[in-house]
N, C-alpha and C positions, 0 to 999 in steps of 0.2 A: 910352600908359598907359590912356587912357580906353577904348579898344577892349578891352584886356586885362581890365579890371574888368568890363565888360559881359559878355564871354564867360565869365568865371569865374562871375558871378552866374547867367547863363543856364544854364551847365553844371550848377551846383549845383541850380538849380530843376528842370531836366530830370531829373536823377538822382533827386531826391526824388519827383517825379511818377511816374517809371517804377517806382520802388520801391513806391510806394503802390498803383499799378495791379497790379503783379505779386503783391503780397501779397494782394490782394483776389480775384485770379483763381484758379480751381481749388480753392477752399476750400468746405467745406460751410456756411460762414457761421454756425456755431453749431448747425446742424441735426444732431441725433443720427442716426447711421446704423446700421442693423442689417445684419449679414452675411446674405446670402441666396444660397444655391446649391441646385442641384437638377438635374433631368433633364426634358427635353421628351420626351413619349411620345405615340404614336398607336396605339391598339389594343394597348397593352402593350409596344410596341417603341420603342426610342430613335429620335428624329428628329434627324438631324445637320444642322449648317451654318446653321440659321436664326438670325437676330438676335432676341433676346428683349428686349422693352421693358416696364418697369414704370412706368406713368404715374400719378402721384398724382392723386386727385380734387380736391386743393387746387391752389393756384397754385405749389407747390414744383416744383422740377426733378425729372425722372425719372432712372431708371438703365437701363443696357443691358448686354447680354452676348451673346457669340456662342456658340452650342451647338457643342461639339466633335463629333468623329466618333462618339462614344458617346452623344450627346445631352445631355451634362453641361454646365452653365454656372455661372458665379459672377458675380453682378451687380456692376457698377462704376458708381459715382456720377460719377466723372471719371477722368482718366488716372492719378491718383495715389491714389485712394481707392476701396476696395471698399465696397459697401453700398447700402442702400435707405432713404430717409427713412421714419419710422413713419407709419402710417395706411393707408387703403384705396387700392388701386391697380387700374387696368385693366391687364391683361396682354395684349399683342398681339405678333405675330411678323412678321418681314420677311425676304424672300429677298434676299440680296445676291449679285449675279452674281460669278462667279469671276474675271472679267477684263473689260476694256473691250469686247472683241469680243462676248462673251456678252451684256453689257448692251445693246449696240447691236442685236444680233439679237433680243433679247426686246422691245425698244421698237419695232422695225420690224415685228415679227410673223413674222420669218423663223424664229425659234425659239420654242417654247412651253414653259411650265413642265411638268414631268412631272405626270400626272393627280393623283397623291397630293398633290404640293405645291400645285397649283391649288386642290384641295378645302380644304386647310388655310388658304390665303390668303383664300379667299372667306369663311370663317367667322371667322378670327382675324387677318386681315391689316391691320387698322387699329384705332385706339382707338375709332373711331366704330361699328364693327360687332361687336367682340369681346364675348362674354358672360363672359369670364374675369375674376374679381375675386379679390384676395387682400388680407387685412388683415395688415399687418406690424406686430407689437408687440414682437418680440424677434428674436434671431438665428434663422434657419431654414436649416439646413444639409442638409436632405434633402427639399426640396420637389419634388413631382412635378407638373408642369404637363401636364395631359392634353389633347391636341388631338384628341379623339374626336368 
């Protein structure tokens, strides 16, 4: 009997703990999110396949999106919510290899980024170097991010 009572209490405690954790994860925690979508361009042409990052200048969490073949993107705050917190953001991009082999070849130097991609990454490839800024105050559904 005693063992059963212990396991029931433990099970109930574990359930409540997991429920609390799961409710807290993946939420914007009361932060208002604004829908932001647009197109990555360079010299007026769409730039496909890059990961777009909106990093707030505050301590809040940022948002990301992957640009499609047409350069279009829709920012995601997390796996279940689209949007970007309000305020000023640094915008930077990242190249994601298509597969593990490409990633290994890039890291080892066997493969190089195409010259156009390399030029983009040198100027916009991290939050530390990017000159791009955007103040998000409301939904923005046709933002053009120029990587010129």
